[in-house]
VMD Tcl script that builds the backbone (N, CA, C; Angstrom):
set m [mol new atoms 327]
animate dup $m
set s [atomselect $m all]
$s set {name element resname resid chain x y z} {
  {N N UNK 1 A 101.119 154.991 120.294}
  {CA C UNK 1 A 102.224 154.911 119.531}
  {C C UNK 1 A 102.927 153.671 119.640}
  {N N UNK 2 A 103.014 152.975 120.860}
  {CA C UNK 2 A 103.101 151.604 121.160}
  {C C UNK 2 A 102.894 150.939 120.267}
  {N N UNK 3 A 101.190 150.720 119.787}
  {CA C UNK 3 A 100.810 149.846 119.363}
  {C C UNK 3 A 101.734 149.908 117.846}
  {N N UNK 4 A 101.718 151.396 117.030}
  {CA C UNK 4 A 102.264 151.429 115.864}
  {C C UNK 4 A 103.537 150.968 115.582}
  {N N UNK 5 A 104.089 151.054 117.027}
  {CA C UNK 5 A 105.873 150.620 116.677}
  {C C UNK 5 A 105.916 149.359 116.672}
  {N N UNK 6 A 105.122 148.659 117.312}
  {CA C UNK 6 A 104.730 147.130 117.384}
  {C C UNK 6 A 104.062 146.908 115.692}
  {N N UNK 7 A 103.265 147.139 115.250}
  {CA C UNK 7 A 103.157 147.151 113.885}
  {C C UNK 7 A 104.074 146.980 113.218}
  {N N UNK 8 A 104.995 148.330 112.957}
  {CA C UNK 8 A 105.819 148.398 112.230}
  {C C UNK 8 A 107.167 147.132 112.302}
  {N N UNK 9 A 107.425 147.077 113.311}
  {CA C UNK 9 A 108.640 145.885 114.031}
  {C C UNK 9 A 108.165 144.588 113.339}
  {N N UNK 10 A 106.375 144.127 113.276}
  {CA C UNK 10 A 105.920 142.959 112.845}
  {C C UNK 10 A 106.221 143.187 110.936}
  {N N UNK 11 A 105.997 144.331 110.971}
  {CA C UNK 11 A 106.370 144.380 108.936}
  {C C UNK 11 A 107.606 144.554 108.874}
  {N N UNK 12 A 108.512 145.008 109.795}
  {CA C UNK 12 A 110.189 144.730 109.212}
  {C C UNK 12 A 110.706 143.761 109.560}
  {N N UNK 13 A 110.389 143.293 110.893}
  {CA C UNK 13 A 111.084 141.791 111.139}
  {C C UNK 13 A 109.613 140.863 111.638}
  {N N UNK 14 A 109.197 140.148 110.421}
  {CA C UNK 14 A 108.238 139.444 110.913}
  {C C UNK 14 A 108.854 138.109 111.955}
  {N N UNK 15 A 107.830 137.455 112.832}
  {CA C UNK 15 A 108.073 136.679 113.239}
  {C C UNK 15 A 108.745 135.187 112.381}
  {N N UNK 16 A 109.381 134.570 112.946}
  {CA C UNK 16 A 109.908 133.212 112.409}
  {C C UNK 16 A 108.540 132.562 112.404}
  {N N UNK 17 A 108.413 131.703 111.562}
  {CA C UNK 17 A 107.082 130.906 111.489}
  {C C UNK 17 A 107.761 129.562 112.447}
  {N N UNK 18 A 106.848 128.938 113.248}
  {CA C UNK 18 A 106.985 128.103 113.949}
  {C C UNK 18 A 107.220 126.718 113.389}
  {N N UNK 19 A 107.970 125.907 113.529}
  {CA C UNK 19 A 108.128 124.476 113.127}
  {C C UNK 19 A 106.909 123.779 113.298}
  {N N UNK 20 A 106.308 122.574 112.511}
  {CA C UNK 20 A 105.311 122.095 112.743}
  {C C UNK 20 A 105.773 121.048 113.842}
  {N N UNK 21 A 105.059 120.729 114.853}
  {CA C UNK 21 A 105.366 119.855 115.644}
  {C C UNK 21 A 104.862 118.328 115.254}
  {N N UNK 22 A 105.684 117.560 115.558}
  {CA C UNK 22 A 105.555 115.851 114.862}
  {C C UNK 22 A 103.879 115.555 115.131}
  {N N UNK 23 A 103.666 114.826 114.512}
  {CA C UNK 23 A 102.065 114.187 114.481}
  {C C UNK 23 A 102.408 113.130 115.408}
  {N N UNK 24 A 101.281 113.394 116.534}
  {CA C UNK 24 A 101.394 112.249 117.372}
  {C C UNK 24 A 100.376 111.108 116.718}
  {N N UNK 25 A 100.575 110.048 117.404}
  {CA C UNK 25 A 100.052 108.713 116.553}
  {C C UNK 25 A 99.323 107.916 117.608}
  {N N UNK 26 A 99.546 108.500 118.637}
  {CA C UNK 26 A 98.492 107.757 119.611}
  {C C UNK 26 A 99.546 106.353 120.197}
  {N N UNK 27 A 98.555 105.442 120.758}
  {CA C UNK 27 A 99.414 104.331 121.125}
  {C C UNK 27 A 99.536 103.231 120.708}
  {N N UNK 28 A 99.015 103.165 119.022}
  {CA C UNK 28 A 99.750 102.180 118.186}
  {C C UNK 28 A 99.058 100.231 118.706}
  {N N UNK 29 A 97.946 100.426 119.312}
  {CA C UNK 29 A 97.886 99.095 119.530}
  {C C UNK 29 A 97.774 98.183 118.559}
  {N N UNK 30 A 97.697 98.347 117.361}
  {CA C UNK 30 A 97.076 97.370 116.224}
  {C C UNK 30 A 98.707 97.150 116.001}
  {N N UNK 31 A 99.399 98.112 115.820}
  {CA C UNK 31 A 100.722 97.735 115.777}
  {C C UNK 31 A 101.930 97.155 116.765}
  {N N UNK 32 A 101.673 97.119 118.089}
  {CA C UNK 32 A 101.721 96.634 118.948}
  {C C UNK 32 A 101.627 95.036 118.791}
  {N N UNK 33 A 100.072 94.786 118.494}
  {CA C UNK 33 A 99.614 93.701 118.398}
  {C C UNK 33 A 100.068 92.682 117.086}
  {N N UNK 34 A 100.527 93.545 116.010}
  {CA C UNK 34 A 101.103 92.914 114.993}
  {C C UNK 34 A 102.487 92.522 115.189}
  {N N UNK 35 A 103.335 93.314 116.132}
  {CA C UNK 35 A 104.776 92.987 116.567}
  {C C UNK 35 A 104.963 91.404 117.433}
  {N N UNK 36 A 103.815 91.769 118.224}
  {CA C UNK 36 A 103.958 90.235 119.098}
  {C C UNK 36 A 103.346 89.302 118.356}
  {N N UNK 37 A 102.793 89.546 117.904}
  {CA C UNK 37 A 101.941 88.244 116.935}
  {C C UNK 37 A 103.116 87.394 115.926}
  {N N UNK 38 A 103.881 88.542 115.441}
  {CA C UNK 38 A 105.213 88.339 114.516}
  {C C UNK 38 A 106.316 87.300 115.624}
  {N N UNK 39 A 106.280 88.043 116.682}
  {CA C UNK 39 A 107.588 87.584 117.570}
  {C C UNK 39 A 106.835 86.041 118.035}
  {N N UNK 40 A 105.749 85.692 118.410}
  {CA C UNK 40 A 105.438 84.856 118.789}
  {C C UNK 40 A 105.176 83.623 117.749}
  {N N UNK 41 A 104.802 83.927 116.434}
  {CA C UNK 41 A 105.330 83.054 115.252}
  {C C UNK 41 A 106.519 82.770 115.399}
  {N N UNK 42 A 107.384 83.747 115.160}
  {CA C UNK 42 A 108.633 83.514 114.863}
  {C C UNK 42 A 109.459 82.528 116.159}
  {N N UNK 43 A 109.334 82.979 117.344}
  {CA C UNK 43 A 109.533 82.413 118.606}
  {C C UNK 43 A 109.043 80.413 118.353}
  {N N UNK 44 A 107.763 80.473 118.257}
  {CA C UNK 44 A 107.199 79.022 118.191}
  {C C UNK 44 A 107.515 77.873 117.053}
  {N N UNK 45 A 107.748 78.651 115.849}
  {CA C UNK 45 A 108.079 78.025 114.951}
  {C C UNK 45 A 109.278 77.968 114.422}
  {N N UNK 46 A 110.404 78.452 115.039}
  {CA C UNK 46 A 112.008 78.583 114.960}
  {C C UNK 46 A 112.468 77.355 114.866}
  {N N UNK 47 A 111.969 76.214 115.282}
  {CA C UNK 47 A 112.602 74.990 114.772}
  {C C UNK 47 A 112.483 74.526 113.437}
  {N N UNK 48 A 111.310 74.566 113.113}
  {CA C UNK 48 A 110.853 73.990 111.847}
  {C C UNK 48 A 111.249 75.240 110.789}
  {N N UNK 49 A 111.453 76.503 110.811}
  {CA C UNK 49 A 111.532 77.304 109.869}
  {C C UNK 49 A 113.170 76.888 109.419}
  {N N UNK 50 A 113.229 77.128 107.775}
  {CA C UNK 50 A 114.659 77.107 107.231}
  {C C UNK 50 A 114.969 78.258 107.320}
  {N N UNK 51 A 116.152 78.796 106.584}
  {CA C UNK 51 A 117.098 79.952 106.654}
  {C C UNK 51 A 116.353 81.051 105.914}
  {N N UNK 52 A 115.764 81.213 104.951}
  {CA C UNK 52 A 115.358 81.624 104.331}
  {C C UNK 52 A 113.781 82.391 104.912}
  {N N UNK 53 A 112.613 81.502 105.776}
  {CA C UNK 53 A 111.846 81.988 106.502}
  {C C UNK 53 A 112.597 82.592 107.658}
  {N N UNK 54 A 113.743 82.191 108.496}
  {CA C UNK 54 A 113.987 83.291 109.603}
  {C C UNK 54 A 114.437 84.381 108.818}
  {N N UNK 55 A 115.087 84.518 107.764}
  {CA C UNK 55 A 115.425 85.892 107.283}
  {C C UNK 55 A 114.482 86.819 107.029}
  {N N UNK 56 A 113.318 86.112 106.668}
  {CA C UNK 56 A 111.949 86.860 106.434}
  {C C UNK 56 A 110.986 87.789 107.591}
  {N N UNK 57 A 111.256 86.610 108.495}
  {CA C UNK 57 A 110.310 86.774 109.545}
  {C C UNK 57 A 111.758 87.996 110.529}
  {N N UNK 58 A 112.794 87.795 110.720}
  {CA C UNK 58 A 113.913 88.827 111.254}
  {C C UNK 58 A 113.744 90.043 110.797}
  {N N UNK 59 A 113.316 90.266 109.487}
  {CA C UNK 59 A 113.293 91.195 108.482}
  {C C UNK 59 A 112.485 92.260 108.813}
  {N N UNK 60 A 111.116 90.991 108.824}
  {CA C UNK 60 A 109.842 91.844 109.190}
  {C C UNK 60 A 109.348 92.196 110.496}
  {N N UNK 61 A 110.077 91.651 111.488}
  {CA C UNK 61 A 110.134 92.141 112.882}
  {C C UNK 61 A 110.927 93.221 112.982}
  {N N UNK 62 A 112.073 93.363 112.483}
  {CA C UNK 62 A 112.848 94.448 112.520}
  {C C UNK 62 A 111.952 95.748 111.999}
  {N N UNK 63 A 111.587 95.690 110.786}
  {CA C UNK 63 A 110.723 96.529 110.118}
  {C C UNK 63 A 109.762 97.164 111.044}
  {N N UNK 64 A 108.663 96.134 111.928}
  {CA C UNK 64 A 107.943 96.567 112.394}
  {C C UNK 64 A 108.378 97.243 113.729}
  {N N UNK 65 A 109.652 97.025 114.482}
  {CA C UNK 65 A 109.783 97.874 115.618}
  {C C UNK 65 A 110.670 99.181 115.174}
  {N N UNK 66 A 111.113 99.101 113.936}
  {CA C UNK 66 A 111.750 100.237 113.565}
  {C C UNK 66 A 110.835 101.330 113.421}
  {N N UNK 67 A 109.567 101.048 112.750}
  {CA C UNK 67 A 108.383 101.941 112.661}
  {C C UNK 67 A 107.914 102.175 113.838}
  {N N UNK 68 A 107.756 101.220 115.457}
  {CA C UNK 68 A 106.809 101.838 116.185}
  {C C UNK 68 A 107.890 102.509 116.780}
  {N N UNK 69 A 109.396 102.498 116.773}
  {CA C UNK 69 A 110.463 103.407 117.438}
  {C C UNK 69 A 110.224 105.002 116.817}
  {N N UNK 70 A 110.231 104.483 115.399}
  {CA C UNK 70 A 110.277 105.981 115.036}
  {C C UNK 70 A 108.864 106.943 115.400}
  {N N UNK 71 A 107.781 106.339 115.708}
  {CA C UNK 71 A 106.753 107.174 115.829}
  {C C UNK 71 A 106.332 107.543 117.530}
  {N N UNK 72 A 107.332 106.809 118.602}
  {CA C UNK 72 A 107.202 106.778 119.662}
  {C C UNK 72 A 108.649 107.378 120.365}
  {N N UNK 73 A 109.607 107.368 119.833}
  {CA C UNK 73 A 110.651 108.008 120.197}
  {C C UNK 73 A 111.254 109.436 119.838}
  {N N UNK 74 A 111.782 110.469 120.691}
  {CA C UNK 74 A 112.143 111.612 120.104}
  {C C UNK 74 A 113.438 111.232 119.430}
  {N N UNK 75 A 113.371 111.504 118.021}
  {CA C UNK 75 A 115.146 111.512 117.500}
  {C C UNK 75 A 115.331 112.676 116.855}
  {N N UNK 76 A 116.821 112.484 116.610}
  {CA C UNK 76 A 117.414 113.757 116.095}
  {C C UNK 76 A 116.794 113.687 114.405}
  {N N UNK 77 A 116.855 114.696 113.780}
  {CA C UNK 77 A 116.584 114.705 112.238}
  {C C UNK 77 A 117.182 113.294 111.229}
  {N N UNK 78 A 118.866 113.447 111.829}
  {CA C UNK 78 A 119.751 112.790 111.347}
  {C C UNK 78 A 119.519 110.974 111.893}
  {N N UNK 79 A 118.713 111.147 113.040}
  {CA C UNK 79 A 118.642 109.408 113.518}
  {C C UNK 79 A 117.491 108.961 112.438}
  {N N UNK 80 A 116.305 109.994 112.802}
  {CA C UNK 80 A 115.157 109.890 111.767}
  {C C UNK 80 A 115.337 109.238 110.674}
  {N N UNK 81 A 116.386 110.026 109.751}
  {CA C UNK 81 A 116.448 109.695 108.482}
  {C C UNK 81 A 116.812 108.399 108.389}
  {N N UNK 82 A 118.285 107.946 109.124}
  {CA C UNK 82 A 118.460 106.788 108.865}
  {C C UNK 82 A 117.711 105.532 109.052}
  {N N UNK 83 A 117.021 105.870 110.535}
  {CA C UNK 83 A 115.920 104.792 110.867}
  {C C UNK 83 A 114.665 104.639 109.820}
  {N N UNK 84 A 114.460 105.776 108.815}
  {CA C UNK 84 A 113.246 105.485 107.651}
  {C C UNK 84 A 114.438 104.769 107.098}
  {N N UNK 85 A 114.975 104.974 106.011}
  {CA C UNK 85 A 116.204 103.892 105.328}
  {C C UNK 85 A 116.210 102.937 105.404}
  {N N UNK 86 A 116.644 102.485 106.990}
  {CA C UNK 86 A 116.758 101.014 107.098}
  {C C UNK 86 A 115.682 100.718 107.071}
  {N N UNK 87 A 114.519 101.041 108.086}
  {CA C UNK 87 A 113.125 100.304 107.423}
  {C C UNK 87 A 112.551 100.178 106.500}
  {N N UNK 88 A 112.960 101.046 105.588}
  {CA C UNK 88 A 112.380 101.202 103.959}
  {C C UNK 88 A 113.119 99.543 103.727}
  {N N UNK 89 A 114.263 99.507 103.795}
  {CA C UNK 89 A 115.461 98.406 103.503}
  {C C UNK 89 A 114.981 97.128 103.787}
  {N N UNK 90 A 114.830 97.393 104.868}
  {CA C UNK 90 A 114.431 95.962 105.795}
  {C C UNK 90 A 112.885 95.267 105.437}
  {N N UNK 91 A 112.165 96.425 104.860}
  {CA C UNK 91 A 110.492 95.977 104.372}
  {C C UNK 91 A 110.726 95.710 102.868}
  {N N UNK 92 A 111.353 96.056 101.985}
  {CA C UNK 92 A 111.740 95.563 100.853}
  {C C UNK 92 A 112.497 94.508 100.615}
  {N N UNK 93 A 113.202 94.206 101.397}
  {CA C UNK 93 A 114.126 93.157 101.511}
  {C C UNK 93 A 113.412 91.699 102.295}
  {N N UNK 94 A 112.333 91.784 103.105}
  {CA C UNK 94 A 111.324 91.153 103.628}
  {C C UNK 94 A 110.442 90.749 102.222}
  {N N UNK 95 A 110.038 91.668 102.010}
  {CA C UNK 95 A 109.092 91.336 100.491}
  {C C UNK 95 A 109.913 90.702 99.434}
  {N N UNK 96 A 111.169 90.747 99.073}
  {CA C UNK 96 A 111.470 89.913 98.171}
  {C C UNK 96 A 111.619 88.639 98.832}
  {N N UNK 97 A 112.083 88.133 100.384}
  {CA C UNK 97 A 112.483 87.000 100.204}
  {C C UNK 97 A 111.085 85.981 100.955}
  {N N UNK 98 A 109.643 87.386 100.909}
  {CA C UNK 98 A 108.398 86.614 101.048}
  {C C UNK 98 A 108.359 85.990 99.752}
  {N N UNK 99 A 108.530 86.786 98.555}
  {CA C UNK 99 A 108.079 86.261 97.270}
  {C C UNK 99 A 108.889 85.089 96.797}
  {N N UNK 100 A 110.343 84.985 97.493}
  {CA C UNK 100 A 111.309 83.778 97.384}
  {C C UNK 100 A 110.682 82.725 98.169}
  {N N UNK 101 A 110.544 82.997 99.216}
  {CA C UNK 101 A 109.771 81.787 99.979}
  {C C UNK 101 A 108.335 81.227 99.549}
  {N N UNK 102 A 107.523 82.145 98.953}
  {CA C UNK 102 A 106.566 82.085 98.224}
  {C C UNK 102 A 106.471 81.079 96.996}
  {N N UNK 103 A 107.248 81.250 96.369}
  {CA C UNK 103 A 107.770 80.667 94.798}
  {C C UNK 103 A 108.393 79.104 95.003}
  {N N UNK 104 A 108.973 79.200 96.417}
  {CA C UNK 104 A 109.847 78.160 96.359}
  {C C UNK 104 A 108.967 76.855 97.059}
  {N N UNK 105 A 107.963 77.240 97.599}
  {CA C UNK 105 A 107.165 76.374 98.691}
  {C C UNK 105 A 105.972 75.967 98.010}
  {N N UNK 106 A 105.453 77.119 97.111}
  {CA C UNK 106 A 103.991 76.462 96.411}
  {C C UNK 106 A 104.340 76.481 94.749}
  {N N UNK 107 A 105.059 77.318 94.467}
  {CA C UNK 107 A 105.215 77.088 92.550}
  {C C UNK 107 A 106.218 76.179 91.970}
  {N N UNK 108 A 107.303 75.902 92.719}
  {CA C UNK 108 A 108.673 75.370 92.430}
  {C C UNK 108 A 108.431 73.770 92.509}
  {N N UNK 109 A 107.709 73.408 93.328}
  {CA C UNK 109 A 107.603 72.186 93.743}
  {C C UNK 109 A 106.672 71.269 92.395}
}
mol reanalyze $m
mol bondsrecalc $m
mol representation Tube
mol addrep $m
């Protein structure tokens, strides 16, 4: 009788679906290596970089750090949403600065 009652309860009130756990990305050694490499280039070449290159490297470093933070820090949905948008804007802006610097350095001469 108890089994039938549980079956009826499951049919009437099905259990709520469990939310999928956030995907674990591991240690991301490659991403850390790219962040460190970009930071080293940025720090070593600081004196010889102009304003466009400084902006390019700072946006790239910001985008990489945000990507790492989103993967490894537990955030609320709202914080994750805003960090995602900031990361996308930083990446796209860095791409535009890269195109600008590339054009100015190699084509416009």
